[in-house]
C-alpha positions as CSV (number, residue, x, y, z in Angstrom):
1,X,188.4,63.9,40.1
2,X,185.9,62.3,37.8
3,X,185.2,58.9,39.3
4,X,183.9,57.3,36.2
5,X,187.2,58.1,34.4
6,X,189.2,56.4,37.1
7,X,186.8,53.4,37.0
8,X,187.1,53.1,33.2
9,X,190.9,53.2,33.4
10,X,190.9,50.6,36.1
11,X,188.7,48.3,34.2
12,X,191.0,48.5,31.2
13,X,194.0,47.9,33.4
14,X,192.3,44.9,34.9
15,X,191.6,43.6,31.3
16,X,195.2,44.0,30.4
17,X,196.5,42.3,33.5
18,X,194.0,39.4,32.8
19,X,195.4,39.1,29.3
20,X,198.9,38.9,30.6
21,X,197.9,36.2,33.2
22,X,196.2,34.3,30.4
23,X,199.3,34.4,28.3
24,X,201.2,32.8,31.2
25,X,198.7,30.1,32.1
26,X,196.6,29.7,29.0
27,X,196.6,26.5,26.9
28,X,196.1,28.0,23.4
29,X,198.8,27.5,20.8
30,X,200.1,31.1,21.0
31,X,200.3,30.9,24.8
32,X,202.6,27.9,24.7
33,X,204.3,28.2,21.3
34,X,207.7,29.1,20.3
35,X,206.9,32.8,20.1
36,X,205.1,33.2,23.4
37,X,207.7,35.7,24.6
38,X,206.8,38.1,21.9
39,X,203.1,37.9,22.9
40,X,204.0,38.5,26.5
41,X,206.2,41.5,25.6
42,X,203.4,43.1,23.5
43,X,201.1,42.5,26.5
44,X,203.6,44.3,28.7
45,X,203.5,47.3,26.4
46,X,199.7,47.1,26.5
47,X,199.7,47.2,30.3
48,X,202.2,50.1,30.3
49,X,199.9,52.1,27.9
50,X,196.8,51.5,30.0
51,X,198.7,52.3,33.1
52,X,199.9,55.6,31.6
53,X,196.2,56.5,30.9
54,X,195.4,55.7,34.5
55,X,198.2,57.9,35.8
56,X,196.9,60.7,33.6
57,X,193.4,60.2,34.9
58,X,194.7,60.3,38.5
59,X,196.9,63.4,38.0
60,X,194.5,65.4,35.8
61,X,191.4,65.8,37.9
62,X,189.1,67.0,35.0
63,X,190.1,64.5,32.4
64,X,186.9,63.6,30.5
65,X,185.6,60.0,30.4
66,X,185.5,60.1,26.6
67,X,189.2,60.7,26.5
68,X,189.9,57.8,28.8
69,X,187.7,55.4,26.9
70,X,189.0,56.4,23.5
71,X,192.6,56.2,24.7
72,X,192.2,52.8,26.2
73,X,190.2,51.4,23.2
74,X,192.9,52.7,20.9
75,X,195.6,51.0,23.0
76,X,193.5,47.8,23.0
77,X,193.0,47.8,19.3
78,X,196.8,48.3,18.7
79,X,197.5,45.4,21.1
80,X,195.0,43.1,19.2
81,X,196.5,44.1,15.8
82,X,200.0,43.5,17.1
83,X,199.2,40.1,18.5
84,X,197.3,39.2,15.2
85,X,200.3,40.4,13.2
86,X,202.7,38.3,15.2
87,X,200.5,35.3,15.0
88,X,199.9,35.4,11.2
89,X,203.5,36.5,10.4
90,X,205.1,33.7,12.4
91,X,202.6,31.2,11.0
92,X,203.4,32.2,7.4
93,X,207.2,32.2,8.1
94,X,207.0,28.7,9.6
95,X,205.0,27.5,6.6
96,X,207.5,29.0,4.1
97,X,210.4,27.5,6.0
98,X,208.9,24.1,6.0
99,X,208.2,24.4,2.2
100,X,211.7,25.4,1.6
101,X,213.0,22.6,3.7
102,X,210.9,20.1,1.8
103,X,212.0,21.5,-1.5
104,X,215.7,21.2,-0.4
105,X,215.1,17.5,0.5
106,X,213.4,16.9,-2.8
107,X,216.3,18.5,-4.7
108,X,218.8,16.3,-2.8
109,X,216.9,13.2,-3.6
110,X,216.5,14.0,-7.2
111,X,220.3,14.5,-7.5
112,X,221.0,11.0,-6.4
């Protein structure tokens, strides 16, 4: 077993678990907002991906360190892009909904 591969996989697993804990106890807007369950779900997928790499590392004794690092970095980048996409999409949807609501109110007032 390559010890550095296991250590690298464990470090990424620790980072993913810390991200999940932060999503539960953090005070940032996306930790306490209306869509926090989506962030937590994407973090759960992130943890499962990193855990899968750790299992591969433990089962395949000769798995190279480069594979583990590249795999975990790829999973981390996908997680960050997913969280960013959720954040910006929900932000734009909320803005569009509020504009539509204001427009509907203005239309009702102009009819009177």
